[in-house]
C-alpha positions in Angstrom: 22.9 63.9 115.9 23.2 62.1 112.6 20.9 63.5 110.1 21.0 60.9 107.4 19.9 63.2 104.6 21.1 60.9 101.9 18.8 58.0 102.9 16.5 57.1 100.0 13.0 58.4 100.3 9.9 57.8 98.2 9.3 61.2 96.5 5.7 62.2 96.8 4.4 65.5 95.4 1.5 66.8 97.6 -0.9 67.2 94.7 -0.1 63.7 93.3 -1.2 62.1 96.6 -4.5 64.0 96.8 -5.4 63.5 93.1 -5.7 59.8 93.4 -9.3 58.7 93.1 -9.1 56.7 96.4 -7.4 59.5 98.3 -8.3 62.8 96.8 -8.3 65.9 99.1 -8.1 68.7 96.5 -8.5 71.4 99.2 -4.8 70.8 99.7 -3.9 70.6 96.1 -1.1 73.0 95.2 0.4 74.0 91.9 4.1 73.5 91.4 4.7 77.2 91.7 2.4 77.8 94.6 5.4 77.7 96.9 8.6 79.5 95.9 11.6 77.1 95.7 13.9 78.7 98.3 15.5 77.7 101.5 12.8 79.0 103.8 9.1 78.3 103.3 6.6 80.7 104.9 3.0 79.5 104.8 0.8 77.6 102.4 -1.8 79.4 100.4 -4.8 80.8 102.3 -7.1 78.2 100.5 -5.7 75.6 102.9 -7.4 77.3 105.8 -10.9 76.4 107.0 -11.9 80.0 106.6 -10.3 83.2 105.3 -11.7 85.0 108.3 -10.0 82.6 110.7 -8.2 84.6 113.4 -4.4 84.5 113.4 -3.2 82.0 115.9 0.1 81.7 117.6 2.4 79.4 115.6 4.2 76.8 117.6 7.7 75.6 116.8 7.6 71.9 117.0 9.9 69.9 119.3 9.6 66.2 120.0 11.8 63.2 120.8 14.5 62.5 118.3 14.6 59.2 116.3 16.6 56.8 118.5 20.1 56.4 117.2 21.2 53.0 115.8 22.9 50.7 118.3 26.5 49.9 117.3 27.9 47.0 119.3 30.9 47.9 121.4 32.7 44.8 120.1 32.7 46.3 116.6 35.8 48.1 115.5 34.6 51.3 113.8 37.0 54.1 113.1 35.9 57.8 113.3 36.0 58.1 109.5 33.5 55.2 109.2 31.0 56.3 111.9 28.7 58.1 109.5 28.8 55.3 107.0 28.0 52.8 109.8 25.2 55.0 111.1 23.7 55.4 107.6 23.7 51.7 107.0 22.1 50.9 110.3 19.6 53.7 110.2 18.4 52.8 106.7 18.2 49.1 107.3 16.9 48.8 110.9 15.7 52.1 112.4 13.7 53.5 109.4 11.0 51.2 108.0 9.7 53.6 105.3 10.3 57.2 104.2 8.2 59.7 102.2 9.2 63.2 101.1 6.3 65.7 100.9 7.7 68.1 98.3 5.2 71.0 98.6 5.4 71.0 102.4 9.1 70.9 102.6 9.0 67.9 105.0 10.2 64.3 105.1 8.1 61.7 107.0 9.4 58.4 108.1 8.2 55.3 110.0 10.8 54.1 112.4 11.5 52.7 115.8 9.5 54.8 118.3 11.3 56.7 121.0 8.4 56.2 123.4 7.2 52.7 122.9 8.4 49.3 121.8 6.7 49.6 118.4 7.0 51.9 115.5 6.5 55.7 115.4 5.9 58.5 112.8 8.7 61.0 112.5 9.2 64.3 110.7 12.0 66.6 109.7 12.7 69.5 107.2 13.7 68.2 103.8 17.2 68.7 102.5 17.8 72.3 101.8 14.9 73.6 103.8 15.7 75.7 106.9 12.1 75.8 108.2 8.5 75.4 107.0 5.4 76.9 108.6 2.0 75.2 108.0 -1.5 76.1 109.1 -3.8 74.0 111.3 -5.5 71.1 109.5 -2.7 70.7 106.9 -2.9 67.2 105.6 0.2 65.1 106.3 -0.8 61.6 105.4 -3.6 59.0 105.6 -4.2 57.2 108.8 -5.0 53.9 107.1 -6.5 53.5 103.6 -7.5 49.9 104.1 -9.6 48.7 107.0 -13.0 47.6 108.2 -15.7 49.1 110.3 -16.6 46.9 113.2 -19.2 46.9 116.0 -16.5 46.9 118.8 -13.3 48.7 119.6 -10.6 46.2 118.5 -6.9 46.9 119.3 -5.0 50.1 120.0 -5.2 51.4 116.4 -9.0 51.5 116.2 -10.6 54.9 115.5 -14.3 55.5 116.5 -16.5 57.5 114.2 -18.0 60.0 116.7 -18.8 63.6 116.0 -20.1 66.1 118.5 -21.5 69.4 117.1 -21.6 71.0 113.6 -18.1 72.6 113.8 -16.0 69.5 113.5 -13.6 69.5 110.5 -14.1 66.8 107.9 -13.2 66.1 104.3 -16.2 65.9 102.0 -16.3 66.1 98.2 -12.5 66.5 98.2 -12.6 69.6 100.3 -11.9 70.5 103.9 -15.0 71.9 105.7 -17.0 71.8 108.8 -19.4 68.9 109.2 -22.4 71.3 109.3 -21.3 72.7 105.9 -20.9 69.2 104.5 -24.4 68.2 105.4 -25.8 71.4 103.9 -23.8 70.9 100.7 -25.0 67.3 100.4 -28.6 68.5 101.0 -28.5 71.0 98.2 -26.4 69.0 95.6 -27.8 65.5 96.1 -31.1 65.5 98.2 -33.2 68.4 96.7 -32.7 70.5 99.8 -34.0 67.9 102.2 -32.3 67.1 105.5 -29.3 64.8 105.1 -28.4 62.4 107.9 -25.1 61.3 109.3 -24.4 57.6 109.8 -24.4 56.6 113.4 -25.5 60.0 114.6 -28.6 61.9 115.5 -28.9 65.1 113.4 -31.4 67.8 114.3 -31.7 70.6 111.8 -32.7 74.1 113.1 -34.4 75.7 110.2 -34.6 79.1 111.8 -31.2 79.5 113.4 -29.3 77.5 110.7 -27.5 75.5 113.3 -27.3 71.7 113.2 -27.2 69.6 116.4 -25.1 66.4 116.0 -24.3 63.7 118.5 -23.6 60.0 118.3 -26.5 57.5 118.6 -26.5 55.6 121.8 -27.3 52.1 120.4 -23.9 50.9 119.0 -25.4 47.4 118.4 -26.9 48.7 115.1 -24.0 50.7 113.7 -20.4 49.6 113.0 -18.6 52.8 114.0 -15.1 51.5 114.8 -12.6 51.7 112.0 -9.9 49.0 112.4 -6.9 49.4 110.0 -5.5 46.4 108.2 -2.0 47.3 109.1 -1.0 47.0 112.8 2.0 47.2 115.1 3.1 43.7 116.0 4.4 42.8 119.5 8.0 42.8 118.3 7.8 46.4 117.0 7.6 45.4 113.4 4.6 45.5 111.0 2.4 42.5 110.4 -0.4 41.8 108.0 -3.8 41.0 109.6 -6.8 39.1 108.4 -9.6 41.2 107.0 -13.3 40.7 107.6 -13.5 39.0 104.2 -10.7 36.6 105.1 -8.2 38.2 102.9 -4.7 39.4 103.8 -3.2 42.9 103.5 0.5 43.0 102.9 3.0 45.4 104.4 2.1 48.3 102.2 3.6 51.2 104.0 3.0 54.4 102.1 1.6 57.9 102.6 -2.0 56.5 102.9 -1.2 54.2 105.8 1.5 56.1 107.8 -0.7 58.0 110.3 -1.6 54.9 112.3 2.0 54.7 113.6 1.7 58.0 115.4 1.9 57.6 119.2 0.5 59.7 122.0 3.4 61.7 123.5 1.3 63.0 126.4 1.4 59.8 128.3 4.5 59.0 130.3 7.1 60.6 127.9 9.6 63.3 128.6 9.6 66.8 127.2 11.2 65.8 123.9 13.6 67.8 121.8 16.6 65.7 122.7 17.7 62.0 122.4 17.8 61.5 126.2 14.3 62.4 127.2 13.5 61.2 130.7 10.4 59.1 131.1 7.8 60.8 133.3 4.9 59.3 135.2 1.5 59.3 133.4 -0.7 62.3 134.1 -2.8 62.0 137.2 -6.0 63.5 135.8 -7.7 64.6 132.6 -6.6 68.3 133.0 -3.0 67.3 133.3 -3.3 65.0 130.3 -4.9 67.8 128.2 -2.2 70.2 129.1 0.5 67.7 128.1 -1.3 66.8 124.9 -1.5 70.4 123.7 2.2 70.9 124.3 3.5 67.6 122.9 1.1 66.3 120.3 1.0 67.9 116.8 -1.3 65.6 114.9 -5.1 65.0 115.0 -7.4 62.8 113.0 -10.3 63.9 110.8 -12.7 61.9 108.8 -13.3 61.6 105.0 -17.0 61.4 104.3 -19.0 60.3 101.3 -22.7 60.6 100.2 -24.4 57.2 99.9 -27.5 58.1 97.7 -29.8 57.4 100.6 -29.7 60.9 102.0 -26.8 60.1 104.3 -23.2 60.9 104.8 -21.0 58.0 105.7 -17.4 57.6 106.9 -14.8 56.3 104.5 -11.4 56.5 106.3 -9.5 58.9 108.7 -6.6 61.0 107.8 -3.8 62.7 109.8 -3.6 66.5 109.9 -1.8 69.1 112.0 -3.7 70.0 115.2 -2.5 73.7 115.1 -0.4 76.2 113.2 3.1 74.7 113.3 6.6 75.6 112.3 9.2 72.9 111.7 12.9 73.8 111.9 14.4 70.4 112.9 16.9 68.9 110.5 16.9 65.5 112.3 13.8 63.3 112.6 11.6 64.1 115.6 8.7 61.9 116.6 5.2 63.2 116.0 2.4 62.7 118.6 -1.4 62.4 118.3 -4.0 62.6 121.0 -5.5 59.3 122.1 -7.6 60.8 124.9 -7.4 60.4 128.6 -10.3 57.9 128.5 -8.3 55.5 126.3 -5.3 55.5 128.7 -7.5 55.2 131.8 -9.2 52.2 130.3 -5.8 50.7 129.7 -4.7 51.2 133.3 -8.0 49.7 134.5 -7.4 46.6 132.4 -3.9 46.2 133.7 -5.2 46.4 137.3 -7.7 43.6 136.8 
């Protein structure tokens, strides 16, 4: 498999991305010497974990479908000594749309032709000179989409609903990774004189004695725009197209680390086992249990929300970001496609629409 290590990548330092005012997640900020510069990374600092008391989990070595090889016409006369040159040219010009190097993580990300759909996908590999890198759950990889609008209805297959169940869901608040219950308590103490802080689009019940917070979405969606619709979207031909915003403006093809997560496909639905370039397509899972089993095995990315305090005693969503769903080791030197969980309900609704 052609590796294409010499393809140009936008060099992104992990701390530089998170220090931007519009995309700061300082829980993941690392100093240049926080990771030793050697061929094998071990783990990131313990500050990246949700809790220092978190039990040690089994680390999974990631395997996924490889980036599809460029197609070279059989009519072209290409000698063996020019194969790599031809592959490099084709890969950089047509297969890969954008590339980013996450220096502190030892990883390269790219957006390219998906191996499981007609559109684009998000791929990962170890950076040049890195044999492997092991990262903890909730390590931030990229933004899902920095630009977008909140709407009343689910529009398109890239829409993300802002729904939180319970007080132990991970979020980013005040530039730190924490549980939503801790975010509400922090906002209460720092901004609302200890009074109960609410969560937009949710019912929040504070248990003063037990310290627990009950959280569940409100039932009346006619009063709250909970669906985040990114400005960038996969077009029908597999490329990237600009879409019209709610204000009537246009968003250009700004593919960068803040917008890459939306191209992550669900590898649990009708895709082979991955790990090779000839994965055999499988039938969709027959039930939710089969889907969940596949999702755990094949998907490596999950979405969490960034929240902000709005001066009215309420936490509101700003935009979602893509993080690792579990402790993960990456050893692949070639690009493998990353997967994210869409949910069985999403796919079942798609099947029902197709049968109408």
